[in-house]
C-alpha positions in Angstrom: 0.0 0.0 -0.1 1.5 3.5 -1.2 1.0 6.8 -0.2 -0.6 7.6 -3.5 -3.0 4.8 -3.3 -4.2 6.1 0.1 -4.5 9.6 -1.5 -6.9 7.9 -4.3 -8.9 6.0 -1.7 -9.4 9.2 0.3 -10.7 10.9 -2.8 -13.3 8.2 -3.4 -14.2 8.1 0.4 -15.1 11.8 0.2 -17.2 11.2 -2.9 -19.0 8.4 -1.2 -19.8 10.7 1.7 -21.2 13.5 -0.3 -23.4 11.1 -2.1 -24.6 9.4 1.2 -25.0 12.9 2.7 -26.9 14.5 -0.3 -29.0 11.4 -0.9 -30.6 11.1 2.7 -32.7 14.2 2.4 -34.7 12.8 -0.6 -34.6 9.4 1.1 -36.2 10.8 4.3 -39.1 12.5 2.3 -39.8 9.5 0.4 -39.7 7.4 3.5 -42.1 9.7 5.2 -44.6 9.1 2.0 -44.1 5.4 2.3 -44.8 5.4 5.9 -48.0 7.6 5.5 -49.4 5.1 2.8 -49.0 2.4 5.2 -50.7 4.4 7.9 -53.6 5.3 5.7 -53.8 1.6 4.4 -53.7 0.2 7.9 -56.6 -2.1 8.7 -57.4 -0.9 12.2 -56.4 2.0 14.8 -53.8 -0.2 16.6 -51.9 -0.7 13.3 -52.2 2.9 12.5 -50.8 4.0 15.8 -47.9 1.7 15.5 -46.9 3.1 12.0 -47.4 6.8 13.3 -45.2 5.8 16.2 -42.9 4.4 13.5 -42.9 7.8 11.6 -42.0 9.8 14.8 -39.2 7.4 15.8 -37.7 7.6 12.1 -38.1 11.4 11.9 -36.4 11.6 15.2 -33.5 9.3 14.4 -33.0 10.4 10.5 -29.9 12.4 11.5 -28.4 9.4 13.6 -29.2 7.1 10.8 -27.3 9.5 8.3 -24.4 9.9 10.4 -24.1 6.2 11.0 -24.1 5.7 7.3 -21.4 8.2 6.8 -19.3 6.3 9.7 -19.9 3.0 7.6 -18.4 4.7 4.6 -15.4 5.7 6.8 -14.9 2.2 8.0 -15.1 0.7 4.7 -12.5 2.7 3.1 -10.1 2.3 6.1 -10.6 -1.3 5.8 -9.7 -1.2 2.1 -6.7 0.5 3.1 -5.5 -2.0 5.6 -6.7 -5.3 4.2 -4.5 -7.8 2.9 -5.0 -9.8 -0.3 -6.8 -12.6 1.5 -10.1 -12.3 3.6 -11.8 -14.9 5.9 -15.2 -15.6 5.0 -17.9 -14.2 7.4 -19.6 -16.7 9.7 -23.3 -17.6 8.6 -25.9 -17.6 11.0 -29.7 -18.6 11.1 -32.2 -15.7 10.4 -36.0 -15.3 10.9 -38.6 -15.2 8.4 -38.8 -11.5 8.6 -35.1 -11.1 8.4 -35.2 -13.4 5.4 -37.8 -11.5 3.6 -35.8 -8.2 4.1 -32.6 -9.9 2.9 -34.3 -10.9 -0.2 -36.0 -7.5 -0.7 -32.5 -5.8 -0.3 -31.0 -8.4 -2.8 -33.7 -7.6 -5.4 -33.6 -3.9 -4.9 -29.7 -3.8 -5.2 -29.6 -6.0 -8.2 -32.3 -3.8 -10.0 -30.3 -0.8 -9.2 -27.0 -2.4 -10.2 -28.2 -3.6 -13.6 -28.1 -0.2 -15.4 -24.5 0.6 -14.4 -23.0 -2.9 -14.3 -20.3 -2.0 -16.9 -19.1 1.3 -15.3 -19.4 -0.2 -11.7 -17.2 -3.3 -12.8 -14.8 -0.9 -14.2 -14.7 1.2 -11.1 -14.2 -1.9 -8.8 -11.4 -2.9 -11.0 -9.7 0.2 -10.6 -10.0 0.1 -6.7 -9.0 -3.5 -6.8 -5.7 -2.3 -8.6 -5.4 0.2 -5.8 -5.7 -2.0 -2.9 -4.2 -5.1 -4.6 -7.3 -7.2 -3.2 -10.5 -8.5 -4.8 -13.6 -6.8 -3.9 -17.3 -7.7 -3.6 -19.9 -5.2 -4.3 -21.0 -5.5 -0.7 -17.7 -4.3 0.5 -17.4 -1.0 -1.5 -19.6 2.2 -0.5 -20.4 3.1 -3.9 -22.7 0.2 -4.7 -26.5 -0.3 -4.0 -25.6 -3.5 -1.9 -23.3 -1.5 0.4 -26.0 1.4 0.8 -29.1 -0.8 1.3 -27.2 -3.2 3.7 -26.0 -0.8 6.0 -29.0 1.3 6.1 -31.1 -1.8 7.1 -28.5 -2.4 9.8 -28.9 1.1 11.3 -32.7 1.3 11.2 -32.7 -2.4 12.5 -31.3 -0.8 15.8 -34.5 1.5 15.9 -36.8 -1.5 16.7 -39.2 -0.7 13.9 -41.8 -3.1 12.4 -40.8 -5.2 9.6 -43.0 -3.4 7.0 -41.7 0.0 8.2 -38.2 -1.1 7.8 -39.0 -2.2 4.2 -40.7 1.1 3.4 -37.6 3.0 4.5 -35.5 0.8 2.5 -37.9 1.2 -0.7 -37.4 5.0 -0.2 -33.6 4.7 -0.3 -33.8 2.5 -3.3 -36.3 4.8 -5.2 -34.2 7.9 -4.3 -30.4 7.3 -4.1 -30.5 4.5 -6.6 -31.3 7.1 -9.4 -28.4 9.2 -8.7 -25.9 6.6 -8.1 -25.1 5.8 -11.6 -24.0 9.3 -12.1 -22.0 9.2 -9.0 -20.3 5.9 -10.1 -19.5 7.3 -13.4 -17.8 10.4 -11.9 -15.6 8.2 -9.4 -14.5 6.1 -12.3 -13.8 9.0 -14.4 -11.7 10.6 -11.4 -9.5 7.4 -10.9 -9.2 7.4 -14.9 -7.8 10.9 -14.8 -5.4 9.9 -12.1 -4.1 7.2 -14.4 -5.6 4.1 -12.4 -6.6 1.3 -14.8 -8.8 -1.4 -14.0 -7.0 -4.5 -12.5 -5.6 -7.0 -15.3 -5.5 -4.2 -17.9 -2.3 -3.9 -20.0 0.2 -0.9 -20.7 1.2 0.0 -17.4 4.1 -2.4 -16.6 6.9 -0.7 -14.7 4.7 1.4 -12.8 3.1 1.1 -9.3 0.3 -1.3 -9.5 -2.5 0.3 -11.1 -1.5 3.7 -10.6 0.1 6.1 -13.3 -0.4 9.7 -12.4 0.3 12.4 -15.1 2.6 15.0 -13.7 2.1 17.9 -16.1 -0.8 20.1 -16.9 -0.8 19.4 -20.6 0.7 15.9 -21.1 -2.4 14.1 -21.2 -5.5 15.3 -23.0 -9.1 14.1 -22.1 -12.4 14.6 -23.7 -14.2 17.4 -22.6 -17.0 15.7 -20.9 -14.7 13.4 -19.1 -12.6 16.1 -17.7 -15.7 18.3 -16.8 -16.8 15.4 -14.8 -13.7 14.7 -13.1 -13.3 18.3 -12.1 -16.9 18.3 -10.7 -16.4 15.3 -8.8 -13.4 16.5 -7.1 -14.9 20.0 -6.5 -17.8 18.5 -5.1 -16.1 16.2 -2.6 -13.5 18.5 -1.4 -10.8 16.2 -2.7 -7.1 17.5 -2.2 -4.2 15.2 -2.8 -0.8 16.7 -2.5 0.5 13.4 -4.6 -0.9 15.1 -7.7 1.0 18.0 -8.9 -0.6 21.2 -9.5 -1.0 22.3 -13.2 2.0 24.2 -14.5 1.4 27.6 -16.2 3.1 27.9 -19.5 5.3 30.9 -19.4 4.9 31.6 -23.1 0.9 31.4 -23.0 -0.9 34.8 -23.4 -2.3 35.0 -19.9 1.4 34.7 -18.3 2.0 38.6 -19.2 -1.3 39.4 -17.9 -0.8 37.7 -14.6 2.4 39.7 -14.2 0.6 43.1 -15.0 -2.2 42.2 -12.4 0.1 42.1 -9.6 -0.1 45.9 -9.4 -3.7 46.2 -10.1 -6.3 46.3 -7.3 -9.9 47.4 -7.0 -12.2 49.0 -4.5 -15.8 48.7 -4.0 -17.7 51.8 -5.9 -19.0 54.3 -3.4 -23.0 54.4 -3.5 -24.3 56.1 -6.8 -21.1 55.7 -8.9 -20.0 53.2 -11.3 -17.4 50.7 -11.0 -13.9 51.4 -12.6 -13.2 48.7 -15.0 -10.3 46.4 -14.9 -9.5 47.7 -18.4 -9.3 51.1 -17.5 -7.0 50.1 -14.4 -4.9 47.9 -16.4 -4.6 50.6 -19.0 -3.2 53.0 -16.4 -0.6 50.4 -15.1 0.8 49.8 -18.6 1.0 53.6 -19.4 2.8 53.9 -16.1 5.5 51.4 -17.7 5.4 53.1 -21.0 3.3 50.8 -22.7 -0.3 50.7 -24.4 -3.2 48.3 -24.6 -2.4 47.9 -28.4 0.7 45.9 -27.5 -1.3 42.9 -25.7 -2.2 39.8 -27.3 -5.9 40.0 -28.7 -6.8 37.0 -26.4 -5.8 38.9 -23.4 -7.7 42.0 -24.5 -10.8 39.9 -24.9 -10.4 38.0 -21.7 -10.3 41.4 -20.0 -13.4 42.7 -21.8 -15.3 39.4 -20.8 -14.5 39.7 -17.2 -15.4 43.3 -17.1 -18.7 42.6 -18.7 -19.1 39.5 -16.2 -18.7 42.1 -13.2 -20.9 44.7 -14.8 -23.6 42.3 -15.1 -23.5 40.9 -11.5 -23.1 44.7 -10.3 -26.6 45.3 -11.9 -28.3 42.5 -10.6 -31.1 42.6 -8.0 -29.1 40.5 -5.3 -26.3 43.1 -4.9 -26.1 44.3 -1.4 -23.4 46.3 0.3 -21.5 43.2 1.7 -21.7 41.5 -1.7 -20.7 44.5 -3.7 -17.6 44.9 -1.6 -16.6 41.1 -1.9 -17.2 41.2 -5.7 -14.9 44.4 -6.1 -12.0 42.6 -4.0 -12.8 39.4 -6.5 -12.4 41.3 -9.8 -8.5 41.0 -10.1 -8.3 37.4 -8.7 -11.0 36.2 -11.1 -9.2 37.9 -14.0 -5.9 36.1 -12.9 -7.5 32.9 -12.5 -9.1 33.1 -16.1 -5.7 33.9 -17.6 -3.8 31.1 -15.7 -6.6 28.4 -15.9 -8.6 28.4 -19.3 -11.1 26.0 -17.8 -12.2 28.2 -15.1 -14.5 30.1 -17.5 -15.3 26.8 -19.4 -16.3 24.6 -16.8 -19.4 25.2 -14.5 -18.0 22.9 -12.0 -14.6 24.3 -11.5 -13.8 24.7 -7.9 -13.3 28.4 -8.0 -16.5 29.2 -9.6 -18.2 27.0 -7.0 -16.4 28.9 -4.6 -17.4 32.2 -5.8 -21.1 31.1 -6.3 -21.2 29.9 -2.6 -19.8 33.3 -1.5 -22.5 35.1 -3.4 -25.3 32.8 -1.8 -23.7 33.4 1.6 -23.5 37.0 1.3 -26.9 37.5 0.1 -28.3 35.0 2.6 -26.7 36.0 5.8 -25.0 39.6 5.3 -27.6 42.0 5.3 -26.9 43.8 8.5 -25.0 47.4 8.6 -22.0 45.7 10.6 -21.4 43.1 8.0 -17.7 43.7 8.1 -17.6 42.6 11.7 -19.0 39.2 10.9 -16.8 36.0 10.8 -18.7 34.9 7.5 -17.8 38.1 5.7 -14.1 37.6 6.9 -13.9 34.4 5.7 -15.2 35.1 2.2 -12.9 37.9 1.9 -10.2 35.9 2.9 -11.0 33.1 0.4 -11.3 35.6 -2.4 -7.8 37.1 -1.6 -6.4 33.6 -1.7 -7.6 33.0 -5.3 -4.8 34.9 -6.7 -2.2 32.5 -4.9 -4.1 29.4 -6.0 -4.7 30.4 -9.5 -4.5 27.3 -11.5 -3.8 24.8 -8.7 -7.1 22.9 -8.4 -6.2 21.1 -5.3 -5.7 24.4 -3.3 -8.9 25.8 -4.9 -10.7 22.8 -3.9 -9.4 23.1 -0.3 -10.7 26.9 -0.3 -14.1 25.5 -1.5 -14.3 23.1 1.4 -13.4 25.4 4.1 -15.8 28.1 2.9 -18.7 25.7 2.3 -18.2 24.2 5.8 -18.3 27.7 7.2 -21.3 28.6 5.3 -23.1 25.5 6.4 -22.4 26.3 10.0 -24.2 29.5 9.3 -27.2 28.0 7.7 -27.3 25.5 10.7 -27.3 28.5 13.2 -30.1 30.2 11.0 -32.2 27.2 11.0 -31.7 27.0 14.9 -32.6 30.8 15.2 -35.9 30.0 13.1 -37.0 27.0 15.2 -38.7 29.1 18.0 -40.4 31.4 15.5 -41.5 28.2 13.6 -42.8 26.5 16.7 -44.6 29.6 17.6 -46.2 30.0 14.3 -47.2 26.3 14.1 -48.9 26.5 17.4 -50.7 29.6 16.5 -51.8 28.1 13.2 -53.1 25.0 14.9 -54.9 27.2 17.6 -56.7 29.2 15.0 -57.9 26.2 13.2 -58.9 24.6 16.7 -60.9 27.8 17.3 -62.4 27.9 13.8 -63.4 24.3 13.9 -65.1 24.4 17.4 -67.0 27.7 16.5 -68.3 26.1 13.1 -69.4 22.8 15.0 -71.3 24.9 17.7 -72.9 27.4 15.3 -74.2 24.2 13.3 -75.7 22.8 16.4 -77.2 26.1 18.1 -77.3 28.9 15.6 -80.9 30.4 15.0 -82.4 27.8 17.5 -83.9 28.1 20.9 -82.3 26.6 24.0 -82.0 27.2 27.8 -79.6 29.6 29.2 -78.0 26.7 31.2 -76.9 25.0 27.8 -75.5 28.1 26.3 -73.2 28.8 29.5 -72.1 25.2 29.5 -71.1 25.5 25.8 -69.5 28.9 26.0 -67.6 28.3 29.0 -67.0 24.6 29.5 -67.8 22.2 26.6 -66.1 24.6 24.1 -62.8 23.8 25.8 -63.3 20.2 26.0 -63.8 20.2 22.1 -60.9 22.6 21.6 -58.6 20.2 23.6 -59.7 17.1 21.7 -59.1 18.8 18.4 -55.9 20.5 19.2 -54.2 17.7 21.1 -55.6 14.6 19.1 -56.9 15.8 15.6 -60.2 15.4 13.7 -60.1 11.7 13.5 -59.3 10.9 17.0 -61.7 9.1 19.3 -61.4 11.9 21.8 -62.9 14.3 19.2 -65.4 12.0 18.0 -66.6 11.2 21.7 -66.9 15.0 22.6 -69.1 15.5 19.6 -71.3 12.6 20.4 -71.8 14.0 23.8 -72.5 17.3 22.5 -75.3 15.8 20.4 -76.6 13.9 23.3 -76.7 16.9 25.5 -78.4 19.2 22.8 -80.8 16.2 22.0 -82.0 15.8 25.5 -82.6 19.6 25.9 -85.4 19.0 23.2 -87.2 16.2 25.2 -90.2 17.2 27.0 -89.8 14.5 29.7 -86.1 13.2 29.6 -85.1 10.0 30.7 -83.6 10.7 34.1 -81.3 7.7 34.1 -79.9 8.9 30.8 -79.5 12.5 32.1 -77.6 11.0 35.3 -75.1 9.2 33.1 -74.5 12.0 30.7 -74.1 14.5 33.3 -71.5 12.3 35.1 -69.6 11.9 31.8 -69.8 15.6 31.1 -68.2 16.4 34.6 -65.5 13.6 33.9 -64.5 15.1 30.6 -64.4 18.6 32.3 -62.3 17.2 35.1 -59.9 15.7 32.6 -58.8 19.0 31.2 -58.6 20.6 34.5 -61.6 22.7 34.5 -62.1 24.8 37.4 -64.3 22.5 39.7 -66.3 25.3 41.2 -67.4 26.7 37.8 -68.1 23.2 36.5 -70.2 22.4 39.3 -72.4 25.9 38.8 -72.6 25.0 35.1 -73.7 21.4 35.8 -76.2 22.7 38.5 -77.7 24.8 35.8 -78.3 21.9 33.7 -79.9 19.7 36.3 -82.2 22.4 37.2 -83.4 22.2 33.4 -83.4 18.5 33.1 -84.0 17.3 36.6 -87.2 15.4 37.4 -88.1 17.5 40.2 -87.2 20.6 38.3 -89.4 23.7 39.0 -90.9 25.5 36.2 -89.6 28.6 34.9 -91.4 31.9 36.2 -91.1 33.1 32.6 -93.9 31.8 30.2 -92.3 29.1 27.8 -93.5 31.0 24.8 -91.4 34.1 25.7 -88.0 33.9 24.1 -85.4 36.5 25.4 -82.3 37.8 24.2 -79.3 36.4 25.9 -78.5 39.7 27.6 -82.0 39.7 28.9 -81.7 36.0 30.1 -78.5 36.6 31.9 -79.8 39.8 33.7 -82.7 37.7 35.0 -80.2 35.0 35.8 -82.5 32.2 35.5 -80.6 29.2 33.8 -84.2 27.7 32.5 -85.0 30.9 30.6 -85.1 30.1 26.6 -82.8 32.0 24.5 -82.5 32.5 20.7 -78.8 31.9 19.8 -77.5 34.4 17.4 -73.8 33.8 18.2 -71.8 32.2 21.0 -68.8 34.0 22.8 -66.4 31.1 23.3 -64.0 31.1 26.2 -61.4 29.4 24.3 -57.6 29.4 25.1 -55.2 31.4 23.3 -56.0 34.5 21.2 -58.7 34.4 18.8 -57.6 34.9 15.3 -59.5 37.6 13.1 -62.0 35.9 11.1 -60.7 36.2 7.3 -62.8 36.7 4.4 -63.3 33.8 2.2 -60.5 33.6 -0.2 -61.5 33.1 -3.8 -59.1 33.2 -6.9 -58.8 31.7 -10.2 -55.7 29.5 -9.4 -54.4 26.8 -11.6 -51.6 24.0 -11.2 -48.8 26.5 -12.3 -49.8 29.1 -9.9 -49.9 26.7 -7.0 -46.5 25.0 -8.3 -44.8 28.4 -7.9 -45.7 28.4 -4.3 -45.0 24.8 -3.7 -41.6 25.2 -5.5 -40.2 27.3 -2.7 -38.1 25.6 -0.1 -37.0 26.8 3.4 -34.1 29.2 2.8 -35.2 30.9 -0.4 -35.6 34.7 -0.5 -38.8 36.4 -1.5 -39.1 40.0 -2.2 -42.7 41.3 -1.4 -43.7 44.6 -3.1 -46.4 46.0 -1.1 -46.2 49.5 -2.8 -44.1 51.0 -5.5 -41.8 52.5 -2.9 -41.9 49.8 -0.4 -40.0 46.6 -0.8 -39.4 44.0 1.8 -37.2 41.1 1.5 -37.6 38.0 3.6 -36.3 34.4 4.0 -38.6 31.4 4.0 -38.2 29.9 7.3 -40.6 27.0 6.8 -44.1 25.9 6.1 -46.3 25.1 9.0 -49.5 22.9 8.9 -52.5 22.6 8.7 -53.0 25.5 6.5 -49.8 25.4 4.4 -48.7 28.8 6.0 -45.5 29.9 4.6 -43.5 31.7 7.3 -41.0 34.4 6.3 -38.4 36.0 8.4 -35.2 38.0 8.5 -31.8 36.4 9.0 -32.2 36.6 12.7 -35.0 34.2 12.4 -37.6 37.1 13.4 -40.8 36.5 11.7 -41.8 39.3 9.4 -44.6 38.0 7.2 -46.9 34.9 7.1 -49.0 34.0 4.1 -51.4 30.9 3.3 -50.5 28.9 0.2 -53.2 30.2 -1.9 -52.5 33.9 -1.1 -48.6 33.3 -1.8 -49.6 31.5 -5.2 -51.7 34.7 -6.1 -49.1 37.2 -5.0 -46.4 35.1 -7.1 -48.7 35.4 -10.1 -49.6 39.0 -9.7 -45.7 40.1 -9.1 -46.4 41.4 -5.6 -44.3 38.7 -4.6 -41.0 37.4 -6.4 -38.9 34.6 -5.5 -35.2 35.6 -5.8 -33.1 32.7 -6.9 -29.4 33.4 -6.3 -28.3 30.0 -6.9 -26.8 30.3 -10.2 -25.9 34.1 -10.0 -22.5 33.7 -11.4 -23.3 31.5 -14.2 -26.3 33.6 -15.3 -23.9 36.6 -15.3 -21.4 35.1 -17.3 -23.9 34.0 -19.8 -25.0 37.3 -20.1 -21.5 38.8 -20.3 -20.9 36.5 -23.3 -23.8 37.3 -25.1 -23.0 41.1 -24.7 -19.5 40.8 -25.8 -20.8 38.8 -28.8 -23.0 41.6 -29.7 -20.4 44.4 -29.4 -18.1 42.2 -31.6 -20.9 42.0 -34.1 
């Protein structure tokens, strides 16, 4: 085992870690859908409860499972680096029928996922075998469906889930990660091919280290453009840095070499508000004049490159997303970007170039988190500024650029995690308020449907306004619409209203009914003295020895008149109820009606937490807010500032309407650099005729 072999294995390990981490989010979502389908198809309430418990357990353990899978990847690659040519067979053991069913399912899913990429996977395994000098099976290599599904089954098996729930999660993994795995395997194979690793048994590499032949110069080996792009993308995405592979050498005779020398004395500064940026061409022309030279002496390719980079930064400076922090960072990046473009032609040619990805990550981080006036004191800004200044030093050294990318992405990810933590209290509060409002509305609709427009004794109205409405609220808020607690509370309400209409109610039924009502009030910790007063009023109306009311039955009073007379037997026409429900009653919103189609709703559904939206309430007032999350049951989108403070909440339908009318605009900064570069190229093409 050599140092260079270890470096190549480290590259594959990082690629496998990235694949596992990125795929788990889609796997979690799909697993939730599968478990929900099991829940809805459950034959009885007990099975439903078990699957709901499985959903909660899976949701709480998903991060631990993901971390454990990453640990399995690390352990597997460590074993690959340490193992010898021979390996002892694993001991076999008996398994249960359920475990056997799971093993068969894993094997069939893995076989189905392996079939489309059998050739490229076999080639990749051959290259890894050449690195390790040992024979591998698909179950030992992390970039295979067998490894992924087997280790996921082992981790979720420790959660104690039911067999069907485990299979649902495994199917979700198969349906999500197996889709992207062929591309990952192809990139890993291209990465080892670029490093000169040939599959075990291939000819043409005699006299070299087993399976390893690394090109030492930048231009000594030419590869197809698609293959090269895949390799650069793989190394940049995974953060691969190997000191064993020499950095590309800059040809001193290349047109960009002279430009790199001239750029050492050129620096930029952020434009003052209201002023235009000073172009690099203007600054470069001044530097040449100080040396007694002119732009006409430069190579035409150099002049074209300067014009393209100038147009690129002009386009970015005019973008909607530009803030003070981003403007300052982009001004500092102008000369490093030109130096990179002149030293490494692939920088502007390949979207997955690590330096381009680094700049895009800086743009996203700056627009997401650097909105405050004291942005220069923030650690994220200092980290971005340092990364930009180190671009000039790295230039064409892809490994150093990849390291810069890794360091900054790690810092930005920590900032995103902090932003999510800051947003959690606001989301919890919004979710509780949303559910409280929904519970208020549901209880009010139910009681209105039973009482509004009808005549009932004051005792029943008092019970519903002060006591039973709280029982209904607690049942719906805590257990939901389909729960037995809610259905039982509604059934007791029906019985209570029904018995009030009987001329001579059954006293045994009345006794049992009032005892049940008293028990439900006590279960929600309702004040016992108030409960006794409410129940005494009902007994006065329903008891066998109840005295007739002094007011004739034909006389129907208003609620205020009945309360003034303070007789619970008085009949009252119910026009509306004043419910003593916990929490703040939300204002009643007008019924929303708008002609929204699937495209309109799709715009709202496409927004994901973290995206920024600009709200245009008036021509002079614009508000930018970040989507913190979506709370149920009304699909309310909660928007806030970078500190997690809620600034706006919109239900799904109103957000879809706002997006259609243009009063809300989704700001996509994920491809800011690439779009600006495409626009700059178009502009240069038009200028050149």
